[in-house]
C-alpha positions as CSV (number, residue, x, y, z in Angstrom):
1,X,23.5,-21.3,12.4
2,X,25.0,-24.9,13.7
3,X,26.6,-25.7,10.2
4,X,27.1,-24.5,6.7
5,X,24.5,-25.1,3.8
6,X,25.0,-23.0,0.5
7,X,22.3,-21.1,-1.4
8,X,20.2,-20.4,1.7
9,X,18.1,-17.0,1.4
10,X,19.6,-13.9,3.1
11,X,17.6,-12.8,6.6
12,X,17.8,-9.7,7.5
13,X,19.1,-8.9,10.8
14,X,18.1,-8.4,14.0
15,X,16.3,-5.6,14.6
16,X,14.7,-5.9,11.3
17,X,11.9,-3.7,9.4
18,X,11.2,-6.3,6.6
19,X,10.7,-9.9,7.4
20,X,9.4,-9.6,10.4
21,X,7.9,-12.6,12.8
22,X,5.6,-11.2,14.8
23,X,4.0,-14.3,17.2
24,X,1.0,-14.6,19.2
25,X,1.2,-15.0,22.9
26,X,-2.5,-16.5,23.9
27,X,-1.6,-16.8,27.6
28,X,2.0,-18.6,28.2
29,X,3.1,-18.7,31.5
30,X,6.5,-17.0,33.1
31,X,8.4,-20.5,32.7
32,X,6.6,-20.9,29.5
33,X,7.9,-17.6,28.0
34,X,11.4,-18.3,29.2
35,X,11.9,-22.2,27.3
36,X,10.2,-20.0,24.4
37,X,12.6,-17.2,24.4
38,X,15.5,-20.4,24.7
39,X,14.1,-21.8,21.4
40,X,13.0,-19.7,19.5
41,X,14.1,-16.1,20.8
42,X,16.4,-15.7,17.8
43,X,14.0,-15.8,14.9
44,X,11.0,-13.8,17.2
45,X,10.7,-10.0,16.4
46,X,8.1,-8.5,18.1
47,X,5.1,-10.4,20.4
48,X,1.6,-9.6,20.7
49,X,-0.5,-10.7,23.6
50,X,-3.4,-11.8,22.0
51,X,-6.6,-9.6,21.6
52,X,-7.3,-8.6,25.4
53,X,-5.2,-11.8,27.4
54,X,-3.2,-9.2,29.2
55,X,-5.9,-8.1,31.3
56,X,-6.0,-11.5,32.9
57,X,-2.4,-12.8,33.0
58,X,-1.2,-12.7,36.0
59,X,2.4,-12.0,36.6
60,X,1.8,-9.2,33.3
61,X,4.9,-7.2,34.1
62,X,7.0,-9.8,35.1
63,X,6.2,-11.3,31.9
64,X,6.9,-7.9,29.9
65,X,10.2,-7.9,31.5
66,X,11.4,-11.3,30.2
67,X,10.3,-10.2,26.9
68,X,12.5,-6.8,26.7
69,X,15.0,-8.4,28.9
70,X,15.3,-11.0,25.6
71,X,15.1,-7.8,23.5
72,X,11.9,-8.6,21.9
73,X,9.4,-5.8,21.8
74,X,5.8,-6.6,23.2
75,X,2.3,-5.1,22.5
76,X,-1.1,-5.4,23.8
77,X,-3.4,-6.8,21.2
78,X,-5.8,-4.5,19.2
79,X,-8.9,-5.7,20.7
80,X,-8.0,-4.5,24.2
81,X,-7.6,-0.8,22.5
82,X,-11.5,-1.3,21.6
83,X,-12.1,-2.1,24.4
84,X,-11.6,0.9,26.3
85,X,-12.6,3.1,23.2
86,X,-15.9,1.7,23.0
87,X,-15.8,2.1,26.8
88,X,-14.9,5.8,26.3
89,X,-12.1,5.3,28.2
90,X,-9.2,5.9,25.6
91,X,-7.5,8.5,28.4
92,X,-7.3,5.3,30.7
93,X,-6.1,3.5,27.8
94,X,-3.0,5.5,27.3
95,X,-2.1,5.5,31.0
96,X,-2.3,1.7,31.3
97,X,0.5,1.7,28.0
98,X,2.8,4.5,30.5
99,X,2.0,2.0,33.2
100,X,3.3,-1.1,31.6
101,X,6.2,1.0,29.8
102,X,4.6,-0.2,26.6
103,X,6.4,1.4,23.3
104,X,4.3,-0.6,20.9
105,X,0.4,-0.6,20.3
106,X,-2.0,-1.9,18.3
107,X,-4.8,0.4,16.6
108,X,-7.7,-1.6,15.2
109,X,-11.6,-1.7,15.0
110,X,-12.0,-5.4,14.3
111,X,-14.9,-5.5,16.3
112,X,-16.5,-2.3,16.8
113,X,-17.4,0.6,14.2
114,X,-15.1,3.5,14.4
115,X,-14.9,6.0,11.6
116,X,-12.1,5.7,10.0
117,X,-10.8,9.5,10.3
118,X,-11.6,8.9,14.1
119,X,-9.8,5.8,13.8
120,X,-6.6,7.2,12.2
121,X,-7.3,10.6,14.7
122,X,-6.4,7.6,17.4
123,X,-3.1,6.2,15.4
124,X,-2.0,10.1,15.4
125,X,-3.0,10.6,18.5
126,X,-1.0,7.4,19.9
127,X,2.2,7.6,17.8
128,X,3.2,10.6,19.6
129,X,3.4,7.9,22.7
130,X,4.6,4.6,21.2
131,X,5.5,3.1,17.5
132,X,1.6,1.9,16.4
133,X,0.8,-0.9,14.5
134,X,-2.8,-0.3,13.1
135,X,-4.9,-3.1,11.7
136,X,-7.3,-3.3,8.6
137,X,-9.8,-5.8,7.9
138,X,-13.1,-6.9,10.6
139,X,-13.2,-10.0,12.2
140,X,-16.6,-10.9,11.3
141,X,-16.6,-13.5,8.3
142,X,-19.4,-11.5,6.4
143,X,-18.1,-8.4,6.4
144,X,-15.9,-8.9,3.2
145,X,-13.8,-5.3,1.8
146,X,-13.3,-4.3,-1.7
147,X,-9.4,-4.3,-2.6
148,X,-9.6,-0.7,-3.3
149,X,-11.2,-0.4,0.0
150,X,-7.9,-2.0,1.8
151,X,-5.5,0.0,-0.2
152,X,-7.4,2.9,1.0
153,X,-7.4,2.3,4.4
154,X,-4.2,1.1,4.6
155,X,-2.9,4.1,2.9
156,X,-4.8,6.6,4.9
157,X,-3.3,4.6,8.2
158,X,0.3,4.7,7.2
159,X,0.1,8.3,6.2
160,X,-1.4,8.5,10.0
161,X,1.6,7.5,11.3
162,X,1.5,3.5,11.5
163,X,4.8,2.1,11.5
164,X,3.1,-1.3,10.3
165,X,-0.5,-2.2,9.0
166,X,-1.9,-5.8,9.7
167,X,-3.8,-7.9,7.6
168,X,-6.5,-9.1,9.4
169,X,-7.7,-13.1,9.5
170,X,-7.9,-13.7,13.3
171,X,-5.7,-16.4,14.8
172,X,-7.6,-18.7,13.3
173,X,-6.7,-17.7,10.0
174,X,-10.0,-17.5,8.0
175,X,-11.0,-14.0,7.6
176,X,-9.8,-10.7,5.7
177,X,-7.6,-11.3,3.2
178,X,-8.9,-15.7,3.4
179,X,-11.9,-17.6,2.8
180,X,-13.3,-19.3,5.5
181,X,-11.7,-22.4,4.7
182,X,-8.7,-20.3,5.5
183,X,-8.1,-20.1,1.5
184,X,-6.0,-16.9,0.5
185,X,-7.9,-14.5,-1.3
186,X,-5.0,-13.9,-4.3
187,X,-6.6,-11.9,-6.0
188,X,-6.9,-8.9,-2.8
189,X,-3.5,-9.6,-1.9
190,X,-2.4,-9.2,-5.5
191,X,-4.3,-5.7,-5.5
192,X,-3.1,-4.6,-2.5
193,X,0.9,-4.9,-3.6
194,X,0.4,-2.8,-6.5
195,X,-0.2,-0.1,-4.3
196,X,1.2,-0.8,-0.6
197,X,4.8,-1.5,0.1
198,X,5.1,-5.2,1.1
199,X,7.3,-4.2,3.8
200,X,4.6,-1.8,5.2
201,X,2.2,-4.7,5.5
202,X,2.4,-7.7,8.1
203,X,-0.1,-10.8,7.3
204,X,-1.3,-12.9,9.4
205,X,-0.7,-16.1,8.4
206,X,-1.4,-18.6,11.2
207,X,-1.7,-21.7,8.7
208,X,1.5,-23.3,7.3
209,X,0.0,-23.5,4.2
210,X,-0.7,-19.7,4.1
211,X,2.8,-18.7,5.5
212,X,4.2,-20.9,2.2
213,X,2.0,-18.9,-0.5
214,X,3.1,-15.9,1.0
215,X,6.9,-16.9,1.1
216,X,6.4,-18.2,-2.4
217,X,4.9,-15.1,-3.6
218,X,7.0,-12.3,-2.0
219,X,10.2,-14.7,-0.6
220,X,11.8,-15.2,2.5
221,X,11.9,-11.8,4.3
222,X,8.2,-11.2,4.2
223,X,6.2,-10.1,7.4
224,X,4.1,-12.7,8.8
225,X,2.0,-12.7,12.0
226,X,-0.3,-14.5,14.7
227,X,2.8,-17.1,14.6
228,X,2.3,-19.3,17.3
229,X,5.6,-20.0,19.4
230,X,6.0,-23.4,19.1
231,X,5.6,-22.8,14.7
232,X,8.7,-20.3,15.2
233,X,11.4,-22.5,14.2
234,X,9.1,-24.6,12.0
235,X,8.3,-21.2,10.2
236,X,12.4,-20.1,9.9
237,X,12.9,-23.3,8.0
238,X,10.0,-22.3,5.5
239,X,11.3,-19.0,5.1
240,X,15.0,-20.8,4.2
241,X,14.3,-23.0,2.0
242,X,14.7,-26.3,4.4
243,X,11.3,-27.7,4.9
244,X,10.1,-29.6,2.0
245,X,7.2,-26.9,1.1
246,X,9.9,-24.4,-0.2
247,X,12.6,-27.0,-0.5
248,X,12.9,-26.3,-4.2
249,X,11.8,-22.5,-4.5
250,X,15.0,-21.2,-3.1
251,X,17.5,-23.6,-5.4
252,X,16.1,-22.1,-9.1
């Protein structure tokens, strides 16, 4: 930090297992990645190349190297996994992960229907090759899961080998754990936290009000995902009580 302030919440040191900021890269250029890393690299724990953008990204290997050289893990979005699976190309997907030297992979079923035991089988298989992050929840706003189902799905995926489970919200923050207005489904979150350890969950929270809500509920070291590259430092100030939204919270 550039100067000292008292009563700042303690943040776990990188590499973190808790207090993770997962950033969504939706198609940054190499120059944009360099600029992003210069400013926000110290506060970024992991980067997702959103949905299947890696299929189209020019200079993909060079981009991956920039992140790795900065010590930041990177992975392909879960929709890419689904795109391979729905085409019966799971083995091809595994080869793509190997070709690009991926150490993380996301397993999701937000866009396709997969029997949950089959999804857990994919998690088990991939966890022998990479660190798996799995995602629970649908991208369809009409699909509302009861809290017990969220809990059962998350628990099973952790047991199958997921390092973390993502609570789905999409990049718009208006499905899954949120109402279509972006408001948090508070009862759902509270119920999940009675059964699933909070450090095992990455809550997708692309909107500032959502980030504030989770930080106020869980604390500075809550895991948050789908953060825009330009919002990493603003998010860190919210975590530390240095923005009006949480200014008083950590002084109590």
